Phi, psi and omega in degrees: 000188179304153187306318184298331177272315182304309185289349175287327185247334185250089183236155174281172181300334179276002178090353180284136177294154185254012186307307185295321178294320179293319177300317179296319180295320177296317179297318177300318177297315179300317179297340183244025171097011176301131182258343182187174182230140174244130184216150171276128184281139173271117185292351178278344183274131177291147179305323180296315178298316181296315179301313180300319180297314182294318177300322179293340178274350183060037176278131182282329183219137184220127177239144180237150174244148173284152179300145178280149178186177175212177188302322181281338178219086181286155174299152176308136177098349177251143182240141183303323183287355180252009177239167181293122180249013180296132180248131178279144178241000000 
């Protein structure tokens, strides 16, 4: 996604964001026959912002996955009181 979101979660061990390196890697892939990108979506990014970012990369195909999580550690943006809490016995 856009740099302000990307660099919040995708950082090197020294704390520096990886946005520019990832953009370069995607461009290198496109130059060498990359057909698409698969990414986990950040639920904080508006669809419009995400679409603009992907279009700016000139990616032909883009697939997204929802963030992984479980009941004890939900993905960012989901709250326990808004999901099914029924327990089977």
